Residue, then its C-alpha position, 0 to 999 in steps of 0.5 A: x486897338x489891337x496888338x499882338x506879342x510873342x515871347x521867347x524867340x523860338x524859330x516857330x515865331x517865323x510861323x507866327x509872323x507869316x500868319x500876321x502878315x497874312x492877316x495884316x496885323x502888327x506884332x512885337x516879338x520878345x527875343x532873348x539872346x539865349x534860352x532853355x529852348x531853341x532861339x532864332x539865329x541872328x539872321x532870322x531875327x534881323x529878317x523878322x525886324x524888317x516887318x516886326x518890332x523886336x523887344x528885349x527879353x533878358x540875355x539868357x531868359x532869366x527871371x528878373x525877380x530872382x536877381x539882385x539889382x546889379x544883376x538885373x541891370x546887366x540883363x536889362x541893359x545888355x539885352x537892349x544893346x544886343x538887339x539894337x546892335x543886331x537889328x540896327x533899330x531902337x529897342x523900346x520895349x521889354x517883357x518879363x520872362x515868366x511875367x515875374x518881377x518886383x514892383x520897384x524893378x519897373x524903375x530899373x527897366x526905365x533906367x535901362x532905356x525902355x519906354x514900356x514893359x509888357x506884363x502877363x496881366x490877363x483879361x485886360x482890355x485897358x489902355x497901358x498905365x504909366x508907372x514910375x515913368x514907364x508905360x506898363x502894358x497888360x494883356x487880354x488873352x494868351x494862346x493857351x487853354x487856361x482854365x477858369x481858375x488860372x484866369x481868376x488867380x491871374x487877375x487877383x494877383x495883378x494890378x487891378x480887376x477893374x479893367x476886365x471886361x468879364x466875357x461870360x460863359x467862355x471864361x468857364x471853359x478851356x476854350x481860349x479861342x472862344x474867350x479871345x473872340x468874345x473879348x475882341x468883339x467886346x473891345x470893338x463895341x466898348x473901345x480899349x485894347x485887345x492884346x493877344x499874346x503867346x509862345x510859338x513853341x507852346x502853340x506847337x505843343x498844345x496844337x493850337x495853330x488852327x485855333x490861332x488862325x481862326x482868331x486872327x481871321x476874326x480880327x482881320x474881318x474887322x480890320x477896317x474898324x480897328x487900329x493894329x499897333x506894336x507894343x511900343x506904339x501903345x505908349x502914345x495911349x498910356x494913361 
């Protein structure tokens, strides 16, 4: 299976959406109501929701791990209700801004009405896990030129390194696109979930649009042998 997700609701998300449509791939866009950076307006978000899943990302793009439980509840419930009112569709998935949260806050996410929470656990091709009644979704590769130290640090502090398919030499470079292709082809061969994610504003800043399209083209070439799903659709395959 293949899934993609895109954080922060920047207007450049519309460019990502165009690429996903072009290559026939599903996507989930996590959108806060406001943020430190520009956010799509209501009309743009509604139009995006006609073709893609919209997930919650707090009301003001705040780090959940820094909040008290009552404050976190406001951000969690408020962002879901805002998206549902805006789009007229159910909002079932939440993504932690900055990927930061305390383990016990997973219960708050579930009680706020979500079925799933997406993390920034990298290099995983495993199915989502069920924790405290919530589907917790890892990721495989971020559209960003991380170095090997960043990947190693991420794996060690996240849930488990056992779900990682180590991709060899591509992990030792800053070439995220080569890493993505390696892990995608491994997933096609061995099974699992390939999850590509990123921030459109970061793709612009890092000049990664061409690399992104190359990776999406690789995925499209294998389209007959893969299932492209939204983040919430992964819940059906949680273990």
